[in-house]
Predicted model as a PDB file, atoms N, CA, C, CB and O in Angstrom, pLDDT in the B-factor column:
MODEL        1                                                                  
ATOM      1  N   MET A   1      56.602  65.607  13.386  1.00 82.00           N  
ATOM      2  CA  MET A   1      55.183  65.909  13.313  1.00 82.00           C  
ATOM      3  C   MET A   1      54.472  64.913  12.393  1.00 82.00           C  
ATOM      4  CB  MET A   1      54.965  67.349  12.821  1.00 82.00           C  
ATOM      5  O   MET A   1      53.351  64.487  12.669  1.00 82.00           O  
ATOM      6  N   ASN A   2      55.134  64.556  11.313  1.00 85.00           N  
ATOM      7  CA  ASN A   2      54.527  63.637  10.359  1.00 85.00           C  
ATOM      8  C   ASN A   2      54.199  62.305  11.020  1.00 85.00           C  
ATOM      9  CB  ASN A   2      55.455  63.419   9.163  1.00 85.00           C  
ATOM     10  O   ASN A   2      53.100  61.784  10.835  1.00 85.00           O  
ATOM     11  N   GLN A   3      55.120  61.751  11.779  1.00 89.00           N  
ATOM     12  CA  GLN A   3      54.889  60.469  12.441  1.00 89.00           C  
ATOM     13  C   GLN A   3      53.859  60.589  13.557  1.00 89.00           C  
ATOM     14  CB  GLN A   3      56.196  59.924  12.999  1.00 89.00           C  
ATOM     15  O   GLN A   3      53.107  59.649  13.816  1.00 89.00           O  
ATOM     16  N   MET A   4      53.823  61.742  14.216  1.00 89.00           N  
ATOM     17  CA  MET A   4      52.804  61.975  15.244  1.00 89.00           C  
ATOM     18  C   MET A   4      51.413  61.956  14.616  1.00 89.00           C  
ATOM     19  CB  MET A   4      53.052  63.323  15.968  1.00 89.00           C  
ATOM     20  O   MET A   4      50.477  61.388  15.178  1.00 89.00           O  
ATOM     21  N   MET A   5      51.286  62.577  13.456  1.00 88.00           N  
ATOM     22  CA  MET A   5      50.003  62.599  12.752  1.00 88.00           C  
ATOM     23  C   MET A   5      49.594  61.181  12.368  1.00 88.00           C  
ATOM     24  CB  MET A   5      50.083  63.498  11.493  1.00 88.00           C  
ATOM     25  O   MET A   5      48.428  60.812  12.511  1.00 88.00           O  
ATOM     26  N   LYS A   6      50.529  60.397  11.890  1.00 91.00           N  
ATOM     27  CA  LYS A   6      50.254  59.008  11.520  1.00 91.00           C  
ATOM     28  C   LYS A   6      49.719  58.238  12.728  1.00 91.00           C  
ATOM     29  CB  LYS A   6      51.531  58.327  10.966  1.00 91.00           C  
ATOM     30  O   LYS A   6      48.731  57.512  12.621  1.00 91.00           O  
ATOM     31  N   GLY A   7      50.369  58.399  13.862  1.00 91.00           N  
ATOM     32  CA  GLY A   7      49.934  57.715  15.072  1.00 91.00           C  
ATOM     33  C   GLY A   7      48.546  58.131  15.510  1.00 91.00           C  
ATOM     34  O   GLY A   7      47.732  57.288  15.886  1.00 91.00           O  
ATOM     35  N   GLN A   8      48.273  59.415  15.465  1.00 90.00           N  
ATOM     36  CA  GLN A   8      46.959  59.911  15.890  1.00 90.00           C  
ATOM     37  C   GLN A   8      45.847  59.429  14.976  1.00 90.00           C  
ATOM     38  CB  GLN A   8      46.959  61.429  15.936  1.00 90.00           C  
ATOM     39  O   GLN A   8      44.764  59.080  15.447  1.00 90.00           O  
ATOM     40  N   LEU A   9      46.099  59.406  13.678  1.00 89.00           N  
ATOM     41  CA  LEU A   9      45.063  58.987  12.731  1.00 89.00           C  
ATOM     42  C   LEU A   9      44.774  57.489  12.806  1.00 89.00           C  
ATOM     43  CB  LEU A   9      45.475  59.355  11.319  1.00 89.00           C  
ATOM     44  O   LEU A   9      43.694  57.045  12.416  1.00 89.00           O  
ATOM     45  N   ASN A  10      45.726  56.718  13.300  1.00 88.00           N  
ATOM     46  CA  ASN A  10      45.546  55.269  13.357  1.00 88.00           C  
ATOM     47  C   ASN A  10      45.246  54.738  14.749  1.00 88.00           C  
ATOM     48  CB  ASN A  10      46.763  54.598  12.834  1.00 88.00           C  
ATOM     49  O   ASN A  10      44.932  53.558  14.900  1.00 88.00           O  
ATOM     50  N   GLN A  11      45.335  55.578  15.761  1.00 91.00           N  
ATOM     51  CA  GLN A  11      45.167  55.115  17.138  1.00 91.00           C  
ATOM     52  C   GLN A  11      43.709  54.901  17.533  1.00 91.00           C  
ATOM     53  CB  GLN A  11      45.795  56.099  18.080  1.00 91.00           C  
ATOM     54  O   GLN A  11      43.409  54.016  18.334  1.00 91.00           O  
ATOM     55  N   TYR A  12      42.814  55.692  16.988  1.00 88.00           N  
ATOM     56  CA  TYR A  12      41.422  55.681  17.430  1.00 88.00           C  
ATOM     57  C   TYR A  12      40.488  55.200  16.325  1.00 88.00           C  
ATOM     58  CB  TYR A  12      41.004  57.073  17.895  1.00 88.00           C  
ATOM     59  O   TYR A  12      40.735  55.425  15.140  1.00 88.00           O  
ATOM     60  N   GLU A  13      39.415  54.534  16.734  1.00 90.00           N  
ATOM     61  CA  GLU A  13      38.380  54.086  15.797  1.00 90.00           C  
ATOM     62  C   GLU A  13      37.373  55.220  15.617  1.00 90.00           C  
ATOM     63  CB  GLU A  13      37.670  52.776  16.308  1.00 90.00           C  
ATOM     64  O   GLU A  13      36.406  55.324  16.372  1.00 90.00           O  
ATOM     65  N   VAL A  14      37.599  56.051  14.636  1.00 91.00           N  
ATOM     66  CA  VAL A  14      36.713  57.184  14.354  1.00 91.00           C  
ATOM     67  C   VAL A  14      36.348  57.179  12.880  1.00 91.00           C  
ATOM     68  CB  VAL A  14      37.382  58.531  14.747  1.00 91.00           C  
ATOM     69  O   VAL A  14      37.012  56.532  12.070  1.00 91.00           O  
ATOM     70  N   GLN A  15      35.285  57.905  12.531  1.00 94.00           N  
ATOM     71  CA  GLN A  15      34.854  58.005  11.139  1.00 94.00           C  
ATOM     72  C   GLN A  15      35.133  59.369  10.540  1.00 94.00           C  
ATOM     73  CB  GLN A  15      33.388  57.702  11.031  1.00 94.00           C  
ATOM     74  O   GLN A  15      35.045  59.552   9.326  1.00 94.00           O  
ATOM     75  N   SER A  16      35.475  60.340  11.404  1.00 95.00           N  
ATOM     76  CA  SER A  16      35.799  61.677  10.905  1.00 95.00           C  
ATOM     77  C   SER A  16      36.891  62.278  11.784  1.00 95.00           C  
ATOM     78  CB  SER A  16      34.533  62.596  10.883  1.00 95.00           C  
ATOM     79  O   SER A  16      37.102  61.859  12.923  1.00 95.00           O  
ATOM     80  N   ALA A  17      37.579  63.270  11.224  1.00 92.00           N  
ATOM     81  CA  ALA A  17      38.663  63.918  11.962  1.00 92.00           C  
ATOM     82  C   ALA A  17      38.775  65.373  11.526  1.00 92.00           C  
ATOM     83  CB  ALA A  17      40.009  63.175  11.741  1.00 92.00           C  
ATOM     84  O   ALA A  17      38.435  65.723  10.396  1.00 92.00           O  
ATOM     85  N   MET A  18      39.255  66.212  12.436  1.00 92.00           N  
ATOM     86  CA  MET A  18      39.575  67.588  12.109  1.00 92.00           C  
ATOM     87  C   MET A  18      41.053  67.773  12.410  1.00 92.00           C  
ATOM     88  CB  MET A  18      38.681  68.608  12.912  1.00 92.00           C  
ATOM     89  O   MET A  18      41.517  67.486  13.513  1.00 92.00           O  
ATOM     90  N   ILE A  19      41.783  68.255  11.420  1.00 89.00           N  
ATOM     91  CA  ILE A  19      43.221  68.437  11.552  1.00 89.00           C  
ATOM     92  C   ILE A  19      43.520  69.922  11.491  1.00 89.00           C  
ATOM     93  CB  ILE A  19      43.997  67.663  10.447  1.00 89.00           C  
ATOM     94  O   ILE A  19      43.171  70.600  10.525  1.00 89.00           O  
ATOM     95  N   LEU A  20      44.168  70.420  12.530  1.00 86.00           N  
ATOM     96  CA  LEU A  20      44.509  71.840  12.609  1.00 86.00           C  
ATOM     97  C   LEU A  20      45.932  72.074  12.111  1.00 86.00           C  
ATOM     98  CB  LEU A  20      44.357  72.355  14.054  1.00 86.00           C  
ATOM     99  O   LEU A  20      46.833  71.288  12.406  1.00 86.00           O  
ATOM    100  N   GLY A  21      46.134  73.144  11.362  1.00 82.00           N  
ATOM    101  CA  GLY A  21      47.460  73.516  10.887  1.00 82.00           C  
ATOM    102  C   GLY A  21      47.933  72.667   9.727  1.00 82.00           C  
ATOM    103  O   GLY A  21      48.974  72.017   9.823  1.00 82.00           O  
ATOM    104  N   ILE A  22      47.182  72.657   8.621  1.00 84.00           N  
ATOM    105  CA  ILE A  22      47.508  71.764   7.508  1.00 84.00           C  
ATOM    106  C   ILE A  22      48.110  72.460   6.289  1.00 84.00           C  
ATOM    107  CB  ILE A  22      46.282  71.040   7.090  1.00 84.00           C  
ATOM    108  O   ILE A  22      48.251  71.826   5.243  1.00 84.00           O  
ATOM    109  N   ALA A  23      48.463  73.716   6.384  1.00 76.00           N  
ATOM    110  CA  ALA A  23      48.918  74.452   5.202  1.00 76.00           C  
ATOM    111  C   ALA A  23      50.069  73.754   4.484  1.00 76.00           C  
ATOM    112  CB  ALA A  23      49.344  75.850   5.598  1.00 76.00           C  
ATOM    113  O   ALA A  23      50.130  73.775   3.254  1.00 76.00           O  
ATOM    114  N   GLY A  24      50.975  73.138   5.229  1.00 77.00           N  
ATOM    115  CA  GLY A  24      52.087  72.423   4.606  1.00 77.00           C  
ATOM    116  C   GLY A  24      51.747  70.999   4.221  1.00 77.00           C  
ATOM    117  O   GLY A  24      52.539  70.334   3.553  1.00 77.00           O  
ATOM    118  N   GLY A  25      50.581  70.517   4.631  1.00 80.00           N  
ATOM    119  CA  GLY A  25      50.149  69.177   4.283  1.00 80.00           C  
ATOM    120  C   GLY A  25      50.814  68.080   5.098  1.00 80.00           C  
ATOM    121  O   GLY A  25      50.620  66.897   4.816  1.00 80.00           O  
ATOM    122  N   ASN A  26      51.589  68.451   6.098  1.00 77.00           N  
ATOM    123  CA  ASN A  26      52.355  67.475   6.864  1.00 77.00           C  
ATOM    124  C   ASN A  26      51.458  66.435   7.518  1.00 77.00           C  
ATOM    125  CB  ASN A  26      53.183  68.174   7.920  1.00 77.00           C  
ATOM    126  O   ASN A  26      50.666  66.758   8.404  1.00 77.00           O  
ATOM    127  N   GLY A  27      51.582  65.181   7.077  1.00 85.00           N  
ATOM    128  CA  GLY A  27      50.830  64.084   7.660  1.00 85.00           C  
ATOM    129  C   GLY A  27      49.557  63.712   6.933  1.00 85.00           C  
ATOM    130  O   GLY A  27      48.969  62.670   7.224  1.00 85.00           O  
ATOM    131  N   LEU A  28      49.116  64.530   5.996  1.00 89.00           N  
ATOM    132  CA  LEU A  28      47.858  64.222   5.312  1.00 89.00           C  
ATOM    133  C   LEU A  28      47.937  62.941   4.485  1.00 89.00           C  
ATOM    134  CB  LEU A  28      47.463  65.376   4.418  1.00 89.00           C  
ATOM    135  O   LEU A  28      46.904  62.351   4.170  1.00 89.00           O  
ATOM    136  N   GLU A  29      49.131  62.508   4.131  1.00 91.00           N  
ATOM    137  CA  GLU A  29      49.248  61.261   3.368  1.00 91.00           C  
ATOM    138  C   GLU A  29      48.866  60.044   4.205  1.00 91.00           C  
ATOM    139  CB  GLU A  29      50.671  61.098   2.844  1.00 91.00           C  
ATOM    140  O   GLU A  29      48.701  58.949   3.667  1.00 91.00           O  
ATOM    141  N   HIS A  30      48.727  60.225   5.500  1.00 91.00           N  
ATOM    142  CA  HIS A  30      48.358  59.122   6.389  1.00 91.00           C  
ATOM    143  C   HIS A  30      46.839  58.994   6.573  1.00 91.00           C  
ATOM    144  CB  HIS A  30      49.020  59.313   7.743  1.00 91.00           C  
ATOM    145  O   HIS A  30      46.386  58.123   7.315  1.00 91.00           O  
ATOM    146  N   VAL A  31      46.066  59.829   5.924  1.00 92.00           N  
ATOM    147  CA  VAL A  31      44.607  59.725   6.001  1.00 92.00           C  
ATOM    148  C   VAL A  31      44.177  58.487   5.225  1.00 92.00           C  
ATOM    149  CB  VAL A  31      43.907  61.014   5.439  1.00 92.00           C  
ATOM    150  O   VAL A  31      44.432  58.382   4.025  1.00 92.00           O  
ATOM    151  N   ASP A  32      43.531  57.558   5.904  1.00 92.00           N  
ATOM    152  CA  ASP A  32      43.034  56.327   5.297  1.00 92.00           C  
ATOM    153  C   ASP A  32      41.580  56.554   4.887  1.00 92.00           C  
ATOM    154  CB  ASP A  32      43.164  55.108   6.282  1.00 92.00           C  
ATOM    155  O   ASP A  32      40.691  56.605   5.737  1.00 92.00           O  
ATOM    156  N   THR A  33      41.347  56.691   3.590  1.00 91.00           N  
ATOM    157  CA  THR A  33      39.998  56.989   3.098  1.00 91.00           C  
ATOM    158  C   THR A  33      39.052  55.804   3.244  1.00 91.00           C  
ATOM    159  CB  THR A  33      40.056  57.413   1.646  1.00 91.00           C  
ATOM    160  O   THR A  33      37.840  55.965   3.103  1.00 91.00           O  
ATOM    161  N   GLU A  34      39.581  54.627   3.521  1.00 93.00           N  
ATOM    162  CA  GLU A  34      38.729  53.469   3.800  1.00 93.00           C  
ATOM    163  C   GLU A  34      38.198  53.527   5.229  1.00 93.00           C  
ATOM    164  CB  GLU A  34      39.505  52.158   3.573  1.00 93.00           C  
ATOM    165  O   GLU A  34      37.142  52.964   5.521  1.00 93.00           O  
ATOM    166  N   LYS A  35      38.913  54.194   6.109  1.00 93.00           N  
ATOM    167  CA  LYS A  35      38.557  54.280   7.528  1.00 93.00           C  
ATOM    168  C   LYS A  35      37.783  55.560   7.853  1.00 93.00           C  
ATOM    169  CB  LYS A  35      39.816  54.209   8.386  1.00 93.00           C  
ATOM    170  O   LYS A  35      36.810  55.526   8.607  1.00 93.00           O  
ATOM    171  N   LEU A  36      38.211  56.673   7.289  1.00 94.00           N  
ATOM    172  CA  LEU A  36      37.603  57.974   7.596  1.00 94.00           C  
ATOM    173  C   LEU A  36      36.629  58.384   6.500  1.00 94.00           C  
ATOM    174  CB  LEU A  36      38.688  59.054   7.769  1.00 94.00           C  
ATOM    175  O   LEU A  36      36.972  58.394   5.318  1.00 94.00           O  
ATOM    176  N   ASN A  37      35.421  58.717   6.905  1.00 95.00           N  
ATOM    177  CA  ASN A  37      34.408  59.178   5.953  1.00 95.00           C  
ATOM    178  C   ASN A  37      34.586  60.648   5.602  1.00 95.00           C  
ATOM    179  CB  ASN A  37      33.016  58.951   6.517  1.00 95.00           C  
ATOM    180  O   ASN A  37      34.278  61.074   4.489  1.00 95.00           O  
ATOM    181  N   LYS A  38      35.091  61.424   6.572  1.00 95.00           N  
ATOM    182  CA  LYS A  38      35.212  62.861   6.373  1.00 95.00           C  
ATOM    183  C   LYS A  38      36.410  63.370   7.152  1.00 95.00           C  
ATOM    184  CB  LYS A  38      33.921  63.595   6.806  1.00 95.00           C  
ATOM    185  O   LYS A  38      36.634  62.981   8.299  1.00 95.00           O  
ATOM    186  N   VAL A  39      37.183  64.250   6.511  1.00 93.00           N  
ATOM    187  CA  VAL A  39      38.321  64.894   7.160  1.00 93.00           C  
ATOM    188  C   VAL A  39      38.209  66.394   6.914  1.00 93.00           C  
ATOM    189  CB  VAL A  39      39.689  64.328   6.625  1.00 93.00           C  
ATOM    190  O   VAL A  39      38.084  66.845   5.775  1.00 93.00           O  
ATOM    191  N   TYR A  40      38.254  67.154   7.998  1.00 93.00           N  
ATOM    192  CA  TYR A  40      38.238  68.609   7.917  1.00 93.00           C  
ATOM    193  C   TYR A  40      39.653  69.103   8.149  1.00 93.00           C  
ATOM    194  CB  TYR A  40      37.244  69.234   8.951  1.00 93.00           C  
ATOM    195  O   TYR A  40      40.304  68.694   9.110  1.00 93.00           O  
ATOM    196  N   GLY A  41      40.132  69.970   7.284  1.00 89.00           N  
ATOM    197  CA  GLY A  41      41.450  70.561   7.447  1.00 89.00           C  
ATOM    198  C   GLY A  41      41.315  72.048   7.705  1.00 89.00           C  
ATOM    199  O   GLY A  41      40.618  72.749   6.973  1.00 89.00           O  
ATOM    200  N   VAL A  42      41.981  72.533   8.745  1.00 88.00           N  
ATOM    201  CA  VAL A  42      41.863  73.938   9.145  1.00 88.00           C  
ATOM    202  C   VAL A  42      43.253  74.553   9.253  1.00 88.00           C  
ATOM    203  CB  VAL A  42      41.099  74.072  10.495  1.00 88.00           C  
ATOM    204  O   VAL A  42      44.145  73.985   9.883  1.00 88.00           O  
ATOM    205  N   ASP A  43      43.428  75.700   8.644  1.00 84.00           N  
ATOM    206  CA  ASP A  43      44.646  76.476   8.835  1.00 84.00           C  
ATOM    207  C   ASP A  43      44.260  77.947   8.767  1.00 84.00           C  
ATOM    208  CB  ASP A  43      45.740  76.116   7.762  1.00 84.00           C  
ATOM    209  O   ASP A  43      43.617  78.384   7.812  1.00 84.00           O  
ATOM    210  N   ILE A  44      44.650  78.700   9.770  1.00 83.00           N  
ATOM    211  CA  ILE A  44      44.225  80.101   9.845  1.00 83.00           C  
ATOM    212  C   ILE A  44      45.375  81.084   9.605  1.00 83.00           C  
ATOM    213  CB  ILE A  44      43.600  80.374  11.198  1.00 83.00           C  
ATOM    214  O   ILE A  44      45.198  82.291   9.771  1.00 83.00           O  
ATOM    215  N   ASN A  45      46.540  80.585   9.221  1.00 79.00           N  
ATOM    216  CA  ASN A  45      47.685  81.458   8.971  1.00 79.00           C  
ATOM    217  C   ASN A  45      47.570  82.069   7.580  1.00 79.00           C  
ATOM    218  CB  ASN A  45      49.017  80.680   9.116  1.00 79.00           C  
ATOM    219  O   ASN A  45      47.919  81.423   6.592  1.00 79.00           O  
ATOM    220  N   GLN A  46      47.093  83.288   7.492  1.00 75.00           N  
ATOM    221  CA  GLN A  46      46.930  83.953   6.206  1.00 75.00           C  
ATOM    222  C   GLN A  46      48.255  84.334   5.564  1.00 75.00           C  
ATOM    223  CB  GLN A  46      46.084  85.179   6.372  1.00 75.00           C  
ATOM    224  O   GLN A  46      48.293  84.640   4.372  1.00 75.00           O  
ATOM    225  N   GLU A  47      49.341  84.324   6.326  1.00 77.00           N  
ATOM    226  CA  GLU A  47      50.651  84.687   5.804  1.00 77.00           C  
ATOM    227  C   GLU A  47      51.332  83.525   5.073  1.00 77.00           C  
ATOM    228  CB  GLU A  47      51.534  85.171   6.935  1.00 77.00           C  
ATOM    229  O   GLU A  47      52.293  83.744   4.335  1.00 77.00           O  
ATOM    230  N   TYR A  48      50.846  82.294   5.269  1.00 69.00           N  
ATOM    231  CA  TYR A  48      51.473  81.137   4.644  1.00 69.00           C  
ATOM    232  C   TYR A  48      51.157  81.116   3.154  1.00 69.00           C  
ATOM    233  CB  TYR A  48      51.002  79.831   5.314  1.00 69.00           C  
ATOM    234  O   TYR A  48      50.011  81.269   2.733  1.00 69.00           O  
ATOM    235  N   ARG A  49      52.200  80.925   2.385  1.00 67.00           N  
ATOM    236  CA  ARG A  49      52.046  80.861   0.911  1.00 67.00           C  
ATOM    237  C   ARG A  49      52.797  79.645   0.404  1.00 67.00           C  
ATOM    238  CB  ARG A  49      52.578  82.173   0.211  1.00 67.00           C  
ATOM    239  O   ARG A  49      53.922  79.388   0.833  1.00 67.00           O  
ATOM    240  N   THR A  50      52.182  78.886  -0.513  1.00 62.00           N  
ATOM    241  CA  THR A  50      52.879  77.773  -1.153  1.00 62.00           C  
ATOM    242  C   THR A  50      53.444  78.263  -2.472  1.00 62.00           C  
ATOM    243  CB  THR A  50      51.931  76.552  -1.368  1.00 62.00           C  
ATOM    244  O   THR A  50      52.916  79.194  -3.081  1.00 62.00           O  
ATOM    245  N   LEU A  51      54.484  77.650  -2.892  1.00 56.00           N  
ATOM    246  CA  LEU A  51      55.103  78.028  -4.177  1.00 56.00           C  
ATOM    247  C   LEU A  51      54.727  77.033  -5.245  1.00 56.00           C  
ATOM    248  CB  LEU A  51      56.637  78.114  -4.052  1.00 56.00           C  
ATOM    249  O   LEU A  51      55.146  77.174  -6.394  1.00 56.00           O  
TER     250      LEU A  51                                                      
ENDMDL                                                                          
END                                                                             
């Protein structure tokens, strides 16, 4: 999943992105803040807890 996220974030010339299912943060390190002006992260799993 991490590599898939990297590919998706770098494949298209966009200025913003919405990423679904980010509770674990998988792939967020691939967000290029020089390329993307805004990133929305959405996760609706209320049962997920970080330690």
